[in-house]
All heavy atoms as a GROMACS GRO file, in nm:
protein
  597
    1MET      N    1   0.087  -0.114   0.003
    1MET     CA    2  -0.002   0.002  -0.001
    1MET      C    3   0.090   0.123   0.002
    1MET      O    4   0.176   0.141   0.087
    1MET     CB    5  -0.086  -0.002   0.125
    1MET     CG    6  -0.223   0.067   0.111
    1MET     SD    7  -0.323   0.032   0.252
    1MET     CE    8  -0.457   0.135   0.204
    2LYS      N    9   0.069   0.210  -0.098
    2LYS     CA   10   0.153   0.327  -0.110
    2LYS      C   11   0.108   0.437  -0.011
    2LYS      O   12  -0.008   0.446   0.026
    2LYS     CB   13   0.144   0.390  -0.248
    2LYS     CG   14   0.216   0.311  -0.348
    2LYS     CD   15   0.232   0.384  -0.479
    2LYS     CE   16   0.101   0.396  -0.555
    2LYS     NZ   17   0.106   0.444  -0.689
    3HIS      N   18   0.198   0.522   0.031
    3HIS     CA   19   0.169   0.633   0.117
    3HIS      C   20   0.180   0.757   0.027
    3HIS      O   21   0.288   0.797  -0.005
    3HIS     CB   22   0.268   0.635   0.233
    3HIS     CG   23   0.240   0.753   0.328
    3HIS    ND1   24   0.331   0.776   0.436
    3HIS    CD2   25   0.149   0.843   0.333
    3HIS    CE1   26   0.284   0.879   0.495
    3HIS    NE2   27   0.177   0.923   0.441
    4LEU      N   28   0.069   0.821  -0.005
    4LEU     CA   29   0.071   0.941  -0.082
    4LEU      C   30   0.054   1.059   0.012
    4LEU      O   31  -0.034   1.055   0.105
    4LEU     CB   32  -0.046   0.942  -0.183
    4LEU     CG   33  -0.039   0.822  -0.283
    4LEU    CD1   34  -0.156   0.834  -0.388
    4LEU    CD2   35   0.102   0.822  -0.354
    5LYS      N   36   0.129   1.167  -0.015
    5LYS     CA   37   0.131   1.277   0.076
    5LYS      C   38   0.075   1.411   0.020
    5LYS      O   39   0.072   1.506   0.097
    5LYS     CB   40   0.278   1.304   0.120
    5LYS     CG   41   0.333   1.185   0.192
    5LYS     CD   42   0.473   1.212   0.238
    5LYS     CE   43   0.528   1.090   0.315
    5LYS     NZ   44   0.666   1.113   0.366
    6ASN      N   45   0.041   1.416  -0.102
    6ASN     CA   46  -0.017   1.541  -0.151
    6ASN      C   47  -0.135   1.526  -0.236
    6ASN      O   48  -0.155   1.421  -0.298
    6ASN     CB   49   0.092   1.627  -0.219
    6ASN     CG   50   0.136   1.569  -0.354
    6ASN    OD1   51   0.057   1.560  -0.450
    6ASN    ND2   52   0.264   1.525  -0.357
    7ILE      N   53  -0.219   1.626  -0.242
    7ILE     CA   54  -0.350   1.612  -0.314
    7ILE      C   55  -0.332   1.585  -0.460
    7ILE      O   56  -0.411   1.509  -0.514
    7ILE     CB   57  -0.433   1.738  -0.282
    7ILE    CG1   58  -0.587   1.722  -0.320
    7ILE    CG2   59  -0.384   1.860  -0.357
    7ILE    CD1   60  -0.659   1.640  -0.220
    8LYS      N   61  -0.232   1.641  -0.517
    8LYS     CA   62  -0.206   1.624  -0.662
    8LYS      C   63  -0.188   1.472  -0.696
    8LYS      O   64  -0.246   1.414  -0.793
    8LYS     CB   65  -0.094   1.706  -0.710
    8LYS     CG   66  -0.069   1.697  -0.859
    8LYS     CD   67   0.046   1.787  -0.903
    8LYS     CE   68   0.081   1.758  -1.048
    8LYS     NZ   69   0.200   1.830  -1.090
    9ASP      N   70  -0.096   1.404  -0.618
    9ASP     CA   71  -0.080   1.261  -0.639
    9ASP      C   72  -0.202   1.177  -0.613
    9ASP      O   73  -0.227   1.086  -0.682
    9ASP     CB   74   0.042   1.216  -0.546
    9ASP     CG   75   0.181   1.272  -0.593
    9ASP    OD1   76   0.192   1.322  -0.712
    9ASP    OD2   77   0.266   1.271  -0.509
   10ILE      N   78  -0.272   1.212  -0.510
   10ILE     CA   79  -0.396   1.138  -0.474
   10ILE      C   80  -0.494   1.151  -0.582
   10ILE      O   81  -0.552   1.057  -0.634
   10ILE     CB   82  -0.450   1.199  -0.342
   10ILE    CG1   83  -0.360   1.156  -0.228
   10ILE    CG2   84  -0.590   1.142  -0.314
   10ILE    CD1   85  -0.387   1.227  -0.097
   11GLU      N   86  -0.522   1.272  -0.629
   11GLU     CA   87  -0.617   1.287  -0.738
   11GLU      C   88  -0.581   1.220  -0.865
   11GLU      O   89  -0.659   1.170  -0.935
   11GLU     CB   90  -0.652   1.446  -0.755
   11GLU     CG   91  -0.726   1.494  -0.639
   11GLU     CD   92  -0.767   1.640  -0.654
   11GLU    OE1   93  -0.692   1.714  -0.730
   11GLU    OE2   94  -0.865   1.687  -0.589
   12GLN      N   95  -0.444   1.230  -0.894
   12GLN     CA   96  -0.396   1.168  -1.017
   12GLN      C   97  -0.417   1.016  -1.014
   12GLN      O   98  -0.454   0.948  -1.114
   12GLN     CB   99  -0.253   1.201  -1.044
   12GLN     CG  100  -0.203   1.157  -1.180
   12GLN     CD  101  -0.277   1.223  -1.291
   12GLN    OE1  102  -0.288   1.342  -1.300
   12GLN    NE2  103  -0.330   1.140  -1.384
   13THR      N  104  -0.386   0.957  -0.897
   13THR     CA  105  -0.399   0.811  -0.877
   13THR      C  106  -0.541   0.768  -0.893
   13THR      O  107  -0.575   0.674  -0.964
   13THR     CB  108  -0.343   0.769  -0.744
   13THR    OG1  109  -0.203   0.805  -0.732
   13THR    CG2  110  -0.357   0.617  -0.719
   14ILE      N  111  -0.630   0.846  -0.837
   14ILE     CA  112  -0.780   0.816  -0.850
   14ILE      C  113  -0.826   0.827  -0.999
   14ILE      O  114  -0.895   0.744  -1.049
   14ILE     CB  115  -0.863   0.909  -0.764
   14ILE    CG1  116  -0.835   0.868  -0.612
   14ILE    CG2  117  -1.009   0.894  -0.799
   14ILE    CD1  118  -0.892   0.965  -0.511
   15ALA      N  119  -0.773   0.934  -1.063
   15ALA     CA  120  -0.813   0.953  -1.202
   15ALA      C  121  -0.751   0.840  -1.297
   15ALA      O  122  -0.824   0.808  -1.397
   15ALA     CB  123  -0.763   1.092  -1.254
   16ASP      N  124  -0.642   0.788  -1.262
   16ASP     CA  125  -0.574   0.690  -1.350
   16ASP      C  126  -0.625   0.547  -1.329
   16ASP      O  127  -0.593   0.455  -1.400
   16ASP     CB  128  -0.422   0.688  -1.318
   16ASP     CG  129  -0.352   0.808  -1.363
   16ASP    OD1  130  -0.413   0.889  -1.454
   16ASP    OD2  131  -0.233   0.832  -1.332
   17ASN      N  132  -0.711   0.528  -1.222
   17ASN     CA  133  -0.754   0.396  -1.187
   17ASN      C  134  -0.905   0.382  -1.182
   17ASN      O  135  -0.965   0.471  -1.124
   17ASN     CB  136  -0.697   0.347  -1.054
   17ASN     CG  137  -0.544   0.330  -1.059
   17ASN    OD1  138  -0.497   0.227  -1.104
   17ASN    ND2  139  -0.475   0.433  -1.024
   18ARG      N  140  -0.958   0.283  -1.242
   18ARG     CA  141  -1.107   0.260  -1.239
   18ARG      C  142  -1.160   0.229  -1.095
   18ARG      O  143  -1.267   0.275  -1.062
   18ARG     CB  144  -1.138   0.145  -1.332
   18ARG     CG  145  -1.273   0.147  -1.385
   18ARG     CD  146  -1.284   0.031  -1.488
   18ARG     NE  147  -1.380  -0.051  -1.452
   18ARG     CZ  148  -1.478  -0.100  -1.524
   18ARG    NH1  149  -1.484  -0.067  -1.648
   18ARG    NH2  150  -1.570  -0.183  -1.473
   19LEU      N  151  -1.072   0.167  -1.021
   19LEU     CA  152  -1.115   0.126  -0.885
   19LEU      C  153  -0.989   0.138  -0.803
   19LEU      O  154  -0.878   0.091  -0.840
   19LEU     CB  155  -1.168  -0.014  -0.880
   19LEU     CG  156  -1.210  -0.066  -0.748
   19LEU    CD1  157  -1.332   0.009  -0.684
   19LEU    CD2  158  -1.246  -0.214  -0.753
   20CYS      N  159  -1.000   0.197  -0.685
   20CYS     CA  160  -0.884   0.199  -0.594
   20CYS      C  161  -0.939   0.202  -0.446
   20CYS      O  162  -1.050   0.241  -0.421
   20CYS     CB  163  -0.791   0.310  -0.620
   20CYS     SG  164  -0.857   0.476  -0.626
   21LEU      N  165  -0.851   0.164  -0.356
   21LEU     CA  166  -0.872   0.167  -0.213
   21LEU      C  167  -0.794   0.282  -0.161
   21LEU      O  168  -0.672   0.281  -0.168
   21LEU     CB  169  -0.832   0.038  -0.150
   21LEU     CG  170  -0.828   0.033   0.002
   21LEU    CD1  171  -0.980   0.044   0.056
   21LEU    CD2  172  -0.780  -0.099   0.047
   22PHE      N  173  -0.869   0.377  -0.093
   22PHE     CA  174  -0.799   0.502  -0.042
   22PHE      C  175  -0.838   0.508   0.106
   22PHE      O  176  -0.954   0.518   0.138
   22PHE     CB  177  -0.854   0.618  -0.125
   22PHE     CG  178  -0.806   0.756  -0.074
   22PHE    CD1  179  -0.685   0.771  -0.010
   22PHE    CD2  180  -0.883   0.862  -0.102
   22PHE    CE1  181  -0.647   0.893   0.035
   22PHE    CE2  182  -0.846   0.991  -0.057
   22PHE     CZ  183  -0.722   1.008   0.012
   23TYR      N  184  -0.733   0.508   0.187
   23TYR     CA  185  -0.756   0.518   0.337
   23TYR      C  186  -0.698   0.642   0.388
   23TYR      O  187  -0.584   0.671   0.359
   23TYR     CB  188  -0.687   0.385   0.403
   23TYR     CG  189  -0.722   0.374   0.547
   23TYR    CD1  190  -0.840   0.312   0.588
   23TYR    CD2  191  -0.636   0.424   0.640
   23TYR    CE1  192  -0.869   0.300   0.722
   23TYR    CE2  193  -0.667   0.409   0.774
   23TYR     CZ  194  -0.786   0.351   0.815
   23TYR     OH  195  -0.813   0.340   0.947
   24ILE      N  196  -0.776   0.707   0.465
   24ILE     CA  197  -0.737   0.838   0.528
   24ILE      C  198  -0.722   0.816   0.682
   24ILE      O  199  -0.822   0.772   0.739
   24ILE     CB  200  -0.834   0.949   0.496
   24ILE    CG1  201  -0.839   0.965   0.346
   24ILE    CG2  202  -0.788   1.081   0.559
   24ILE    CD1  203  -0.957   1.056   0.303
   25LYS      N  204  -0.612   0.853   0.737
   25LYS     CA  205  -0.585   0.844   0.875
   25LYS      C  206  -0.536   0.971   0.944
   25LYS      O  207  -0.494   1.061   0.871
   25LYS     CB  208  -0.496   0.722   0.906
   25LYS     CG  209  -0.349   0.753   0.870
   25LYS     CD  210  -0.255   0.636   0.905
   25LYS     CE  211  -0.122   0.686   0.960
   25LYS     NZ  212  -0.113   0.757   1.085
   26ALA      N  213  -0.545   0.970   1.069
   26ALA     CA  214  -0.489   1.081   1.144
   26ALA      C  215  -0.388   1.020   1.243
   26ALA      O  216  -0.409   0.907   1.291
   26ALA     CB  217  -0.599   1.153   1.225
   27PRO      N  218  -0.274   1.082   1.275
   27PRO     CA  219  -0.169   1.031   1.353
   27PRO      C  220  -0.202   1.006   1.498
   27PRO      O  221  -0.161   0.908   1.561
   27PRO     CB  222  -0.059   1.136   1.344
   27PRO     CG  223  -0.126   1.268   1.310
   27PRO     CD  224  -0.246   1.224   1.229
   28ASP      N  225  -0.302   1.084   1.560
   28ASP     CA  226  -0.340   1.061   1.696
   28ASP      C  227  -0.473   0.977   1.709
   28ASP      O  228  -0.525   0.974   1.815
   28ASP     CB  229  -0.355   1.200   1.761
   28ASP     CG  230  -0.227   1.274   1.770
   28ASP    OD1  231  -0.123   1.210   1.778
   28ASP    OD2  232  -0.231   1.399   1.777
   29CYS      N  233  -0.513   0.916   1.606
   29CYS     CA  234  -0.635   0.846   1.600
   29CYS      C  235  -0.596   0.693   1.627
   29CYS      O  236  -0.550   0.633   1.528
   29CYS     CB  237  -0.713   0.860   1.475
   29CYS     SG  238  -0.862   0.754   1.458
   30GLY      N  239  -0.623   0.639   1.741
   30GLY     CA  240  -0.593   0.504   1.772
   30GLY      C  241  -0.664   0.404   1.677
   30GLY      O  242  -0.613   0.305   1.620
   31VAL      N  243  -0.793   0.429   1.656
   31VAL     CA  244  -0.877   0.342   1.572
   31VAL      C  245  -0.821   0.350   1.422
   31VAL      O  246  -0.805   0.247   1.355
   31VAL     CB  247  -1.027   0.392   1.569
   31VAL    CG1  248  -1.102   0.312   1.467
   31VAL    CG2  249  -1.090   0.369   1.710
   32CYS      N  250  -0.780   0.467   1.379
   32CYS     CA  251  -0.728   0.484   1.250
   32CYS      C  252  -0.606   0.403   1.228
   32CYS      O  253  -0.587   0.334   1.122
   32CYS     CB  254  -0.694   0.627   1.215
   32CYS     SG  255  -0.831   0.744   1.219
   33ASN      N  256  -0.511   0.397   1.319
   33ASN     CA  257  -0.390   0.328   1.315
   33ASN      C  258  -0.413   0.178   1.323
   33ASN      O  259  -0.340   0.107   1.249
   33ASN     CB  260  -0.289   0.379   1.415
   33ASN     CG  261  -0.249   0.521   1.386
   33ASN    OD1  262  -0.200   0.554   1.274
   33ASN    ND2  263  -0.263   0.608   1.485
   34VAL      N  264  -0.504   0.136   1.408
   34VAL     CA  265  -0.524  -0.009   1.420
   34VAL      C  266  -0.595  -0.055   1.284
   34VAL      O  267  -0.550  -0.167   1.230
   34VAL     CB  268  -0.622  -0.042   1.528
   34VAL    CG1  269  -0.676  -0.184   1.524
   34VAL    CG2  270  -0.549  -0.018   1.672
   35MET      N  271  -0.686   0.022   1.230
   35MET     CA  272  -0.753  -0.017   1.106
   35MET      C  273  -0.656  -0.017   0.990
   35MET      O  274  -0.671  -0.092   0.900
   35MET     CB  275  -0.872   0.070   1.083
   35MET     CG  276  -0.986   0.048   1.180
   35MET     SD  277  -1.046  -0.124   1.186
   35MET     CE  278  -1.102  -0.151   1.014
   36LEU      N  279  -0.562   0.079   0.990
   36LEU     CA  280  -0.464   0.080   0.881
   36LEU      C  281  -0.398  -0.059   0.860
   36LEU      O  282  -0.379  -0.097   0.751
   36LEU     CB  283  -0.362   0.196   0.891
   36LEU     CG  284  -0.258   0.209   0.782
   36LEU    CD1  285  -0.323   0.226   0.646
   36LEU    CD2  286  -0.156   0.315   0.819
   37ASP      N  287  -0.351  -0.109   0.975
   37ASP     CA  288  -0.286  -0.241   0.967
   37ASP      C  289  -0.381  -0.346   0.906
   37ASP      O  290  -0.334  -0.426   0.820
   37ASP     CB  291  -0.247  -0.287   1.106
   37ASP     CG  292  -0.128  -0.205   1.163
   37ASP    OD1  293  -0.056  -0.149   1.075
   37ASP    OD2  294  -0.114  -0.205   1.283
   38LYS      N  295  -0.506  -0.346   0.947
   38LYS     CA  296  -0.602  -0.442   0.887
   38LYS      C  297  -0.630  -0.413   0.740
   38LYS      O  298  -0.634  -0.506   0.660
   38LYS     CB  299  -0.731  -0.428   0.961
   38LYS     CG  300  -0.714  -0.481   1.107
   38LYS     CD  301  -0.845  -0.470   1.190
   38LYS     CE  302  -0.831  -0.498   1.333
   38LYS     NZ  303  -0.809  -0.630   1.363
   39VAL      N  304  -0.642  -0.285   0.707
   39VAL     CA  305  -0.666  -0.255   0.565
   39VAL      C  306  -0.544  -0.293   0.477
   39VAL      O  307  -0.555  -0.336   0.360
   39VAL     CB  308  -0.703  -0.100   0.548
   39VAL    CG1  309  -0.699  -0.060   0.406
   39VAL    CG2  310  -0.834  -0.072   0.616
   40MET      N  311  -0.424  -0.269   0.524
   40MET     CA  312  -0.308  -0.309   0.453
   40MET      C  313  -0.305  -0.461   0.424
   40MET      O  314  -0.266  -0.500   0.321
   40MET     CB  315  -0.178  -0.262   0.531
   40MET     CG  316  -0.149  -0.120   0.520
   40MET     SD  317   0.000  -0.081   0.619
   40MET     CE  318   0.057   0.068   0.534
   41ARG      N  319  -0.336  -0.532   0.530
   41ARG     CA  320  -0.341  -0.682   0.509
   41ARG      C  321  -0.448  -0.713   0.406
   41ARG      O  322  -0.427  -0.811   0.322
   41ARG     CB  323  -0.364  -0.754   0.634
   41ARG     CG  324  -0.240  -0.766   0.724
   41ARG     CD  325  -0.260  -0.842   0.844
   41ARG     NE  326  -0.309  -0.744   0.942
   41ARG     CZ  327  -0.379  -0.769   1.053
   41ARG    NH1  328  -0.407  -0.895   1.079
   41ARG    NH2  329  -0.418  -0.679   1.134
   42LEU      N  330  -0.556  -0.658   0.407
   42LEU     CA  331  -0.666  -0.676   0.305
   42LEU      C  332  -0.611  -0.640   0.168
   42LEU      O  333  -0.633  -0.720   0.073
   42LEU     CB  334  -0.789  -0.588   0.342
   42LEU     CG  335  -0.909  -0.608   0.246
   42LEU    CD1  336  -0.966  -0.751   0.249
   42LEU    CD2  337  -1.018  -0.508   0.284
   43ALA      N  338  -0.545  -0.528   0.156
   43ALA     CA  339  -0.494  -0.488   0.026
   43ALA      C  340  -0.386  -0.580  -0.024
   43ALA      O  341  -0.386  -0.601  -0.148
   43ALA     CB  342  -0.436  -0.343   0.043
   44ASP      N  343  -0.318  -0.643   0.056
   44ASP     CA  344  -0.215  -0.743   0.017
   44ASP      C  345  -0.289  -0.860  -0.052
   44ASP      O  346  -0.226  -0.931  -0.127
   44ASP     CB  347  -0.131  -0.795   0.142
   44ASP     CG  348  -0.036  -0.689   0.189
   44ASP    OD1  349  -0.009  -0.594   0.104
   44ASP    OD2  350   0.015  -0.704   0.293
   45LEU      N  351  -0.408  -0.890  -0.016
   45LEU     CA  352  -0.479  -1.002  -0.079
   45LEU      C  353  -0.522  -0.973  -0.217
   45LEU      O  354  -0.557  -1.063  -0.296
   45LEU     CB  355  -0.605  -1.038   0.004
   45LEU     CG  356  -0.581  -1.090   0.150
   45LEU    CD1  357  -0.713  -1.100   0.225
   45LEU    CD2  358  -0.500  -1.221   0.149
   46PHE      N  359  -0.527  -0.846  -0.254
   46PHE     CA  360  -0.568  -0.804  -0.386
   46PHE      C  361  -0.462  -0.715  -0.451
   46PHE      O  362  -0.478  -0.587  -0.467
   46PHE     CB  363  -0.704  -0.726  -0.385
   46PHE     CG  364  -0.808  -0.812  -0.316
   46PHE    CD1  365  -0.834  -0.799  -0.182
   46PHE    CD2  366  -0.885  -0.890  -0.400
   46PHE    CE1  367  -0.942  -0.874  -0.124
   46PHE    CE2  368  -0.987  -0.967  -0.343
   46PHE     CZ  369  -1.012  -0.966  -0.207
   47PRO      N  370  -0.342  -0.775  -0.484
   47PRO     CA  371  -0.230  -0.693  -0.538
   47PRO      C  372  -0.262  -0.609  -0.662
   47PRO      O  373  -0.198  -0.510  -0.691
   47PRO     CB  374  -0.121  -0.804  -0.566
   47PRO     CG  375  -0.189  -0.925  -0.567
   47PRO     CD  376  -0.319  -0.918  -0.486
   48SER      N  377  -0.361  -0.653  -0.741
   48SER     CA  378  -0.392  -0.580  -0.869
   48SER      C  379  -0.481  -0.462  -0.837
   48SER      O  380  -0.492  -0.370  -0.921
   48SER     CB  381  -0.462  -0.667  -0.970
   48SER     OG  382  -0.590  -0.711  -0.918
   49LEU      N  383  -0.531  -0.447  -0.711
   49LEU     CA  384  -0.608  -0.328  -0.678
   49LEU      C  385  -0.516  -0.223  -0.634
   49LEU      O  386  -0.430  -0.238  -0.547
   49LEU     CB  387  -0.703  -0.364  -0.556
   49LEU     CG  388  -0.782  -0.254  -0.502
   49LEU    CD1  389  -0.879  -0.196  -0.600
   49LEU    CD2  390  -0.853  -0.301  -0.377
   50THR      N  391  -0.528  -0.105  -0.693
   50THR     CA  392  -0.448   0.014  -0.653
   50THR      C  393  -0.493   0.053  -0.509
   50THR      O  394  -0.615   0.083  -0.490
   50THR     CB  395  -0.468   0.123  -0.755
   50THR    OG1  396  -0.414   0.083  -0.877
   50THR    CG2  397  -0.382   0.249  -0.709
   51SER      N  398  -0.402   0.060  -0.420
   51SER     CA  399  -0.438   0.101  -0.279
   51SER      C  400  -0.335   0.190  -0.228
   51SER      O  401  -0.216   0.182  -0.260
   51SER     CB  402  -0.443  -0.026  -0.193
   51SER     OG  403  -0.334  -0.098  -0.186
   52PHE      N  404  -0.384   0.286  -0.150
   52PHE     CA  405  -0.295   0.396  -0.093
   52PHE      C  406  -0.360   0.449   0.025
   52PHE      O  407  -0.478   0.437   0.051
   52PHE     CB  408  -0.256   0.493  -0.203
   52PHE     CG  409  -0.374   0.573  -0.260
   52PHE    CD1  410  -0.412   0.694  -0.202
   52PHE    CD2  411  -0.442   0.524  -0.359
   52PHE    CE1  412  -0.514   0.770  -0.256
   52PHE    CE2  413  -0.552   0.591  -0.413
   52PHE     CZ  414  -0.586   0.711  -0.362
   53TYR      N  415  -0.272   0.517   0.110
   53TYR     CA  416  -0.328   0.585   0.229
   53TYR      C  417  -0.260   0.718   0.238
   53TYR      O  418  -0.163   0.744   0.174
   53TYR     CB  419  -0.312   0.503   0.354
   53TYR     CG  420  -0.173   0.493   0.402
   53TYR    CD1  421  -0.126   0.578   0.502
   53TYR    CD2  422  -0.081   0.398   0.348
   53TYR    CE1  423   0.008   0.567   0.547
   53TYR    CE2  424   0.047   0.392   0.394
   53TYR     CZ  425   0.091   0.478   0.493
   53TYR     OH  426   0.223   0.470   0.539
   54THR      N  427  -0.322   0.804   0.324
   54THR     CA  428  -0.262   0.933   0.352
   54THR      C  429  -0.293   0.967   0.495
   54THR      O  430  -0.384   0.916   0.553
   54THR     CB  431  -0.312   1.038   0.250
   54THR    OG1  432  -0.238   1.151   0.256
   54THR    CG2  433  -0.457   1.081   0.278
   55ASP      N  434  -0.216   1.060   0.549
   55ASP     CA  435  -0.231   1.113   0.678
   55ASP      C  436  -0.296   1.256   0.656
   55ASP      O  437  -0.239   1.337   0.586
   55ASP     CB  438  -0.098   1.126   0.741
   55ASP     CG  439  -0.104   1.178   0.885
   55ASP    OD1  440  -0.183   1.273   0.916
   55ASP    OD2  441  -0.022   1.127   0.967
   56ILE      N  442  -0.408   1.274   0.718
   56ILE     CA  443  -0.485   1.392   0.694
   56ILE      C  444  -0.406   1.521   0.735
   56ILE      O  445  -0.426   1.635   0.688
   56ILE     CB  446  -0.618   1.390   0.766
   56ILE    CG1  447  -0.709   1.493   0.706
   56ILE    CG2  448  -0.613   1.402   0.912
   56ILE    CD1  449  -0.857   1.461   0.720
   57THR      N  450  -0.306   1.505   0.826
   57THR     CA  451  -0.228   1.622   0.868
   57THR      C  452  -0.124   1.663   0.762
   57THR      O  453  -0.068   1.768   0.773
   57THR     CB  454  -0.162   1.599   0.998
   57THR    OG1  455  -0.073   1.486   0.994
   57THR    CG2  456  -0.262   1.575   1.115
   58GLU      N  457  -0.086   1.573   0.678
   58GLU     CA  458   0.016   1.600   0.577
   58GLU      C  459  -0.037   1.685   0.455
   58GLU      O  460   0.041   1.747   0.394
   58GLU     CB  461   0.069   1.471   0.520
   58GLU     CG  462   0.146   1.389   0.619
   58GLU     CD  463   0.187   1.255   0.571
   58GLU    OE1  464   0.131   1.204   0.469
   58GLU    OE2  465   0.275   1.196   0.628
   59GLU      N  466  -0.168   1.685   0.440
   59GLU     CA  467  -0.227   1.762   0.326
   59GLU      C  468  -0.366   1.811   0.371
   59GLU      O  469  -0.460   1.745   0.367
   59GLU     CB  470  -0.242   1.672   0.198
   59GLU     CG  471  -0.306   1.734   0.080
   59GLU     CD  472  -0.236   1.858   0.034
   59GLU    OE1  473  -0.143   1.848  -0.039
   59GLU    OE2  474  -0.279   1.975   0.069
   60PRO      N  475  -0.366   1.943   0.413
   60PRO     CA  476  -0.489   2.000   0.462
   60PRO      C  477  -0.611   1.998   0.364
   60PRO      O  478  -0.723   2.000   0.406
   60PRO     CB  479  -0.453   2.142   0.499
   60PRO     CG  480  -0.305   2.149   0.495
   60PRO     CD  481  -0.257   2.034   0.420
   61LEU      N  482  -0.585   1.992   0.238
   61LEU     CA  483  -0.693   1.996   0.138
   61LEU      C  484  -0.765   1.868   0.129
   61LEU      O  485  -0.879   1.864   0.077
   61LEU     CB  486  -0.628   2.024  -0.004
   61LEU     CG  487  -0.567   2.160  -0.015
   61LEU    CD1  488  -0.500   2.176  -0.156
   61LEU    CD2  489  -0.664   2.272   0.006
   62ILE      N  490  -0.720   1.762   0.192
   62ILE     CA  491  -0.777   1.626   0.183
   62ILE      C  492  -0.921   1.634   0.251
   62ILE      O  493  -1.021   1.580   0.194
   62ILE     CB  494  -0.703   1.523   0.250
   62ILE    CG1  495  -0.567   1.494   0.170
   62ILE    CG2  496  -0.778   1.393   0.273
   62ILE    CD1  497  -0.467   1.412   0.242
   63ALA      N  498  -0.927   1.691   0.369
   63ALA     CA  499  -1.058   1.694   0.442
   63ALA      C  500  -1.169   1.762   0.357
   63ALA      O  501  -1.278   1.700   0.342
   63ALA     CB  502  -1.040   1.765   0.573
   64GLY      N  503  -1.141   1.876   0.299
   64GLY     CA  504  -1.246   1.942   0.219
   64GLY      C  505  -1.275   1.865   0.092
   64GLY      O  506  -1.384   1.857   0.046
   65ARG      N  507  -1.166   1.818   0.019
   65ARG     CA  508  -1.184   1.755  -0.112
   65ARG      C  509  -1.272   1.621  -0.096
   65ARG      O  510  -1.345   1.589  -0.188
   65ARG     CB  511  -1.049   1.732  -0.167
   65ARG     CG  512  -1.049   1.644  -0.292
   65ARG     CD  513  -1.125   1.706  -0.410
   65ARG     NE  514  -1.113   1.631  -0.534
   65ARG     CZ  515  -1.194   1.532  -0.566
   65ARG    NH1  516  -1.292   1.506  -0.486
   65ARG    NH2  517  -1.177   1.464  -0.679
   66PHE      N  518  -1.244   1.549   0.010
   66PHE     CA  519  -1.308   1.414   0.024
   66PHE      C  520  -1.411   1.418   0.134
   66PHE      O  521  -1.455   1.307   0.173
   66PHE     CB  522  -1.200   1.307   0.046
   66PHE     CG  523  -1.110   1.292  -0.080
   66PHE    CD1  524  -0.985   1.353  -0.068
   66PHE    CD2  525  -1.154   1.230  -0.191
   66PHE    CE1  526  -0.902   1.343  -0.182
   66PHE    CE2  527  -1.074   1.229  -0.300
   66PHE     CZ  528  -0.947   1.278  -0.302
   67LEU      N  529  -1.449   1.533   0.184
   67LEU     CA  530  -1.558   1.544   0.284
   67LEU      C  531  -1.525   1.462   0.407
   67LEU      O  532  -1.610   1.389   0.454
   67LEU     CB  533  -1.695   1.514   0.223
   67LEU     CG  534  -1.738   1.590   0.096
   67LEU    CD1  535  -1.867   1.547   0.048
   67LEU    CD2  536  -1.740   1.742   0.133
   68VAL      N  537  -1.405   1.472   0.453
   68VAL     CA  538  -1.364   1.399   0.575
   68VAL      C  539  -1.380   1.489   0.696
   68VAL      O  540  -1.321   1.596   0.703
   68VAL     CB  541  -1.215   1.351   0.559
   68VAL    CG1  542  -1.165   1.284   0.688
   68VAL    CG2  543  -1.206   1.262   0.438
   69TYR      N  544  -1.446   1.446   0.796
   69TYR     CA  545  -1.459   1.516   0.919
   69TYR      C  546  -1.337   1.485   1.003
   69TYR      O  547  -1.295   1.371   1.015
   69TYR     CB  548  -1.584   1.482   0.998
   69TYR     CG  549  -1.582   1.544   1.136
   69TYR    CD1  550  -1.599   1.679   1.152
   69TYR    CD2  551  -1.547   1.472   1.245
   69TYR    CE1  552  -1.594   1.740   1.276
   69TYR    CE2  553  -1.538   1.535   1.374
   69TYR     CZ  554  -1.562   1.666   1.380
   69TYR     OH  555  -1.550   1.726   1.507
   70SER      N  556  -1.281   1.581   1.055
   70SER     CA  557  -1.161   1.562   1.146
   70SER      C  558  -1.179   1.654   1.261
   70SER      O  559  -1.216   1.769   1.259
   70SER     CB  560  -1.032   1.599   1.063
   70SER     OG  561  -0.927   1.611   1.148
   71GLY      N  562  -1.139   1.595   1.378
   71GLY     CA  563  -1.146   1.672   1.501
   71GLY      C  564  -1.027   1.759   1.517
   71GLY      O  565  -0.996   1.818   1.616
   72LEU      N  566  -0.932   1.762   1.418
   72LEU     CA  567  -0.810   1.831   1.424
   72LEU      C  568  -0.838   1.980   1.419
   72LEU      O  569  -0.923   2.027   1.355
   72LEU     CB  570  -0.719   1.802   1.300
   72LEU     CG  571  -0.678   1.650   1.283
   72LEU    CD1  572  -0.606   1.640   1.157
   72LEU    CD2  573  -0.600   1.612   1.402
   73SER      N  574  -0.764   2.048   1.504
   73SER     CA  575  -0.779   2.200   1.506
   73SER      C  576  -0.637   2.257   1.477
   73SER      O  577  -0.536   2.193   1.503
   73SER     CB  578  -0.826   2.250   1.643
   73SER     OG  579  -0.738   2.206   1.742
   74GLU      N  580  -0.643   2.377   1.422
   74GLU     CA  581  -0.511   2.439   1.391
   74GLU      C  582  -0.451   2.482   1.518
   74GLU      O  583  -0.513   2.534   1.607
   74GLU     CB  584  -0.531   2.552   1.296
   74GLU     CG  585  -0.586   2.504   1.155
   74GLU     CD  586  -0.565   2.609   1.054
   74GLU    OE1  587  -0.487   2.700   1.074
   74GLU    OE2  588  -0.639   2.593   0.961
   75GLN      N  589  -0.318   2.466   1.524
   75GLN     CA  590  -0.246   2.495   1.646
   75GLN      C  591  -0.197   2.636   1.641
   75GLN      O  592  -0.157   2.686   1.547
   75GLN     CB  593  -0.124   2.397   1.669
   75GLN     CG  594  -0.168   2.261   1.674
   75GLN     CD  595  -0.218   2.206   1.805
   75GLN    OE1  596  -0.172   2.262   1.907
   75GLN    NE2  597  -0.302   2.109   1.808
   0.00000   0.00000   0.00000
């Protein structure tokens, strides 16, 4: 599972693939981190499926673009 860090790469990957698995996580989210391990194992079962994840703190545009609610506040 690739780790994409910017909106341009994410949008290009989605545009280039008919189907993909996209996981969004936050660094301080325990559930997000536990589920990422499970999703990675699932993605390994389907190597032809394009799969990637991102950390919502690495690219602020992700939340708005993909309608992701985040409890993150600006410091």
